[in-house]
Residue, then its C-alpha position, 0 to 999 in steps of 0.5 A: x499500499x502506499x500514498x499517490x494521486x489520481x494523476x501518478x496513477x494515470x501516468x503510470x497506466x499510461x506508460x504502461x498501456x499506452x499502446x493497449x489502450x490507443x488500440x483499444x480506443x480504435x475498436x472499442x465499436x463492434x465491427x458490424x456497427x463501425x465504418x472502419x471495415x470501409x474499403x476505400x478501393x472498394x468505394x473507388x471502383x463502385x464510384x467509377x462504375x456509377x460515374x462511367x454508367x451516368x455518363x453513358x446515360x447522359x450520352x445515349x439518352x440525355x433527356x430522359x436521364x435528366x428527367x429521371x434526376x429532376x424527378x428525384x430531386x422534387x421528390x427529395x424537396x417534396x419530402x424534406x418540406x414535409x418533414x420540416x414541417x411536421x417538425x415545425x408543427x410538433x414544436x408548435x404543439x409541444x405539450x409541456x407547459x412552462x409551470x411544469x415542476x421538475x424535481x430536483x435531484x438530491x445528490x447531484x451527479x458528477x460530470x466528466x467534461x471531454x474537450x479535444x483540443x488540436x492545434x488550438x494555441x488561439x482559443x486556449x485562453x478563452x476556453x479556460x475563461x469560459x470553463x471558469x465560469x460553470x456555476x456547478x460544484x468543482x468536486x463534482x465536475x472533472x474537466x478533461x482536456x484531450x490533446x494528442x501526444x505530437x500536438x506540442x504547440x497546443x500542450x505547450x500553451x496548456x502548459x504556460x497556463x495553472x489549470x485548477x484542481x478539476x481541469x487536467x490535461x490528457x495526452x493520446x497516444x500516436x495511433x492508425x489515425x487521428x480522429x475526435x472519436x478516437x480521443x473520446x475513446x481514450x480519455x473515457x477510460x481516465x474519467x469517473x464521472x457518472x454523466x459523460x459531457x463533451x464540449x468543443x474548444x471554442x464552446x461557451x456553455x451557459x453557467x447553469x448548463x450542468x445543473x439544468x442537465x443534472x436536473x432533466x437526467x433526474x426527471x426523465x425515464x431510464x430509456x433517455x440515455x443522451x441530452x442534446x443542448x441547443x448550439x448557437x453562434x456568438x459571432x452571427x453578425x462577422x459576415x454574410x456566411x456566419x449569417x446564414x450559418x446562424x440562421x440554419x442552426x437556429x432552424x436546426x436545433x431550434x425547430x428540427x432536432x426538438x421536432x424529430x425528438x417529439x415525433x419519435x424519430x432518430x436524433x443525429x446528435x450534434x458534436x458538442x453539448x452533448x451528455x450521456x449516462x455512462x453505463x449506456x455510452x459504455x455498453x455501446x462502445x462508445x464513439x465509432x473511431x474511424x467516422x468523421x460524424x461520430x455524433x450522427x452515428x452515435x444518434x443512430x446506435x443509440x436508437x438502435x439499442x432502444x434508447x432515446x435523445x432528448x432536447x433541453x433549452x440550454x444554449x452554447x455559443x461557439x465560432x461560426x465558420x465564416x470563410x469559404x473554403x474552411x466552411x466548405x472543408x468541414x460540411x464536406x466532413x460532415x456530409x462524407x460523415x453522414x454517407x459512411x453512417x448511412x452505408x455501415x447502418x444500411x449493411x443490413x436494412x432489415x436488421x436496421x428496420x427491425x431495431x428501430x421500427x418503420x417510422x423510425x426507418x423511414x426517418x433514417x432514410x430521410x435523414x441521411x439519404x434524403x439529406x445527401x441527395x438534396x445536396x448532391x442534386x441541388x444544381x438539377x433543381x437551380x436549373x429551374x431558375x433559368x425557365x423565367x429568363x426564356x431557357x428551354x428546360x427539358x423537364x418543362x417540355x416534357x410535361x403537361x401545363x397545369x403539372x408545371x404550374x403544380x410545380x412552380x407552386x412547389x417551389x414557392x411553397x417550399x421557399x415560403x415554408x423555410x423562410x417561416x421556419x426560419x422565423x419561427x426559430x429565430x423567434x426562438x433564439x431572440x434573433x429576429x434580426x436575422x430575418x431578412x438574411x433568411x431570404x439569402x440562404x437561397x444562395x447559401x445552401x448551393x454551397x453545400x453542393x461543392x462540399x458534397x462532391x468534396x466529400x463524396x470523392x473522399x470516401x474513395x479517398x481518404x475516408x478517415x481523414x478529419x478536415x480540422x476546423x480551425x478555431x479563433x480566426x473570428x473570435x471576439x474578445x469576449x463571447x457574449x454569456x446568458x445573463x446568469x448569475x456567476x459561478x460561486x465556487x470556481 
């Protein structure tokens, strides 16, 4: 027997078992549910076959092929609009009342908060300031700053800072890949909190967020394994791209995701402000280390295991990507991950249908295949804007006049619906001044088509490559915080 500290024990474990722990972090998820068996060579051959087939069809039957793609794009547009409307109506008709009295947990749980850092020298100082504002007992919060062994810059920046006792660094050994989910898996073994939270480096959570999450877990049923907070941006007024990004996020986190929850559909998780019951997370194998959208994948696996996700109106503000090419790279990673996630879970469609049921199985098709289809086929829909300028369109010439005007009506209703839902979301976010910018989303979303083609290309080239988003570029001097009382024990 000997007297020692947790840091010394963890250091000894790392020195003795770093290699095996690193390998385990890459293979925690069962092979049948993981993307690590993704065959890039096979994906390349499949992609080339599809490309040659499309070229052949467009050369031999150009008009008919284009019309088929038009029909596909229109059907996806109509289904996506229907899902958004259903989600918005579910939000508006939420039966929960503001006067609902929640029970206060008799014993607050311990949180282990995982914050992966990679080349984040510009954000370290701001990150520590925000962590100090968290209003939760310091004995019950264990903040882990996760860095890669080769990332000497970030480690040096943290080394120049005196960390509180409840914040500690965890260094991830080198391995066969370098991704956020791998780092999370590795750090999970060094934590002991009953609730595991995930934040990004640039996040500014509401000071009372952990108390809100603890209260929600105390009042929800045993099948609720995850709580997702609301993400917003503190640099929304920087430029046009950040304004549109803010409108998009407001729609997603304040209308669409809450609507999906209330419609009992699968909720694709966001990458931050996530809180899990530790036992459930470990039973599921943590995160898929090879999936570049590990959050959305974990949301599907939670649903397949019979668990649900609860959306809670507690806000974390972060930095919007306001530069064109970095935005495209970030979005291409998301869409590439959506494609891999969909392919992994559709390895056995019958099993997926049995796990989820018909209704949620349909939801997965819309959320993943539908989203990818919309962005890939966006150029097809854009060609309809040429008709008002007198440019002949193959699809318009092939349908009766009444059907053509019905199609015009569908496009008009779709645009109006998107504007109304954006207005509803911005009202909830108390950012109604952005409504006028919602009109310009017509020029914003086509950028995602570029990202979609880049992401699909990478499926056959570098499927596990994590296109890092640089933070701290458009960072204000001090991100605004909600008007809440300051932390009493920081």
